[in-house]
Residue, then its C-alpha position, 0 to 999 in steps of 0.5 A: x500500500x505504501x509503495x502504491x502511495x509513493x508511486x502515486x505521489x511521484x507521478x503527481x509530482x511529475x505532473x505538477x512539475x510539467x504543468x508548472x513548466x507549461x504554465x510558466x511557458x504559457x505566461x512567458x509566451x503571453x508576455x511576448x505576444x503582448x509585443x504584437x501590435x497593429x499600425x493604422x494606415x495613417x500612422x507610423x510607429x516609433x519603437x522606443x527602447x529604454x527611452x531612445x527611439x530605435x526604429x520606425x514601423x510602417x502600417x500593418x502588424x508589427x512586433x516590439x519587445x514587451x514592456x519594459x524593454x520597448x514601447x511603441x508611440x503611434x503618431x498620425x502623420x496624415x490627419x490635419x491638426x488644428x490649434x486655436x488662438x484667442x478662443x478655446x473649446x470648454x473641453x480643451x485641456x491643453x491649457x489650464x484656465x486657472x493660470x489666468x489671474x485677471x478676470x479680464x484675461x479670460x472672458x468667463x462666458x460661452x460664445x458661439x463664433x460665427x465660424x462655428x455656428x453649426x457646432x453645438x460645442x461652446x467656446x471660450x474667448x481669451x481676450x489675452x490672446x485675441x486683443x491685438x494692436x494695429x498700426x494706427x493705435x487701435x485694437x482688434x479682437x483677432x481669433x485665428x486657427x493654425x492647421x498643420x500636419x506632421x512630416x517628421x515623427x521623430x522630430x515631432x516626438x522628441x525635439x520639443x516638449x509641449x509642441x502645441x503650446x510652442x506653436x501657439x506662441x509662435x503663431x500668436x507672435x507672427x499674427x500680432x506682427x502682421x496685424x501691427x503693420x496694418x490699420x484697423x480698417x484694413x484688418x477688419x476688411x481687406x487685409x485678412x487674407x494677406x495677414x493669414x498668408x504672410x503669417x503662415x509663411x513666417x510660422x513655417x520658416x521658424x518651425x523649419x528652423x527649429x526642426x519641429x517636424x511639422x508643416x503649416x497647412x494654413x492660417x485662418x482668421x476666424x473672426x476679427x472685430x473691434x473690442x466690445x466697448x467700441x463695437x457700436x461706434x465701429x458699426x456706425x462708421x461701417x454703416x456710414x461707409x456703406x451709405x457712401x459707397x451706395x450713393x457713389x455707386x448710384x452716381x456712377x450708375x447715373x453717369x454711365x446711363x446719361x453720359x453715353x446717351x448725351x454723347x450719342x445725341x451729340x455725335x448724331x447732331x454733329x453727323x447731321x450737321x456735317x451731312x447738311x454742310x456737305x450737301x449745301x457745299x455741293x449744291x453751291x458748287x453745282x450752282x456755281x458750275x451752272x452759272x459759269x456754264x451759262x456765262x460762257x454760253x451767254x458770252x458766245x451767243x447772248x440773244x440765244x442764251x437770253x431766249x433759252x433762259x426766258x423759255x426755261x423760266x416760263x416752262x417752270x412757271x407754267x409746268x404746274x399751272x392751268x393753261x387756257x388757250x384763247x383764240x384770236x377771234x373777234x367774235x369771242x364774247x368776253x362775258x362767256x369767257x369769264x363764265x368759262x374761266x370760273x368753271x375752270x377755276x372751280x374744277 
């Protein structure tokens, strides 16, 4: 009985040892399996070994040594990222609002920017960032957004800590510089596109110099307006400018309508006068030629020319008149002739 018991205990010990080894191997295998990870199509993976980036992984299934030996930092390099200046989402945790000690620095009210009217997310307006001075010593509340994408994951991840805060400071600096080069009227109206374009170029130059590993896609001025205290005055000025432009446009329209008509009528009158002048000159020249021709004929044969002129004149006179031929008869009764003449005149 004791032999059987010893054999059983021996077998149980062997099974336990084998099971323990299997479990250990299983745990080790599961541990190493944790190094398998996917990389999305829009991402790259930075494999970090003891704090140093050793390689870059491409999209797909990849493997790295399990923690604490290696870890993977996944970075989206295709998506366009946005940071805002002068305005934040209430849910934005990049910057702590507790750092603003002066209540004028942070307007503690939710506003909906016109550029985000389709969004249900309230925004907080940061006057400390948005209030900028112009070249004519006025102030404009300028809210902007900077869009960028990552081009070098290594530089983006390891060159500078808190890269979005750095980019926000760079963007605010250059936008302030460009706003300060223009008057308040230009900033509010015509110069917004120029400011955005020039600021984007400057930001990109400095970002490339600092090797932040990002590319500036665009800089947009979301909303530019005068400070709240003078908004009503600016609205009155803008209304007056619009009225002035409206009246100028009406005057130009009236000018464009009246002047061409007057010019056309003047041109028509001038052309008619020129035509009349040419006709009169030609008629006069014709009469002169006719008179000279008659004079030449008269000098050659005065009697014949006089008779011809007389006959021509009589022919013109009698051409449209009624003619009555009176026979040279002594028997003609003058009373009957007068009666006949009355009947002819009546006809």
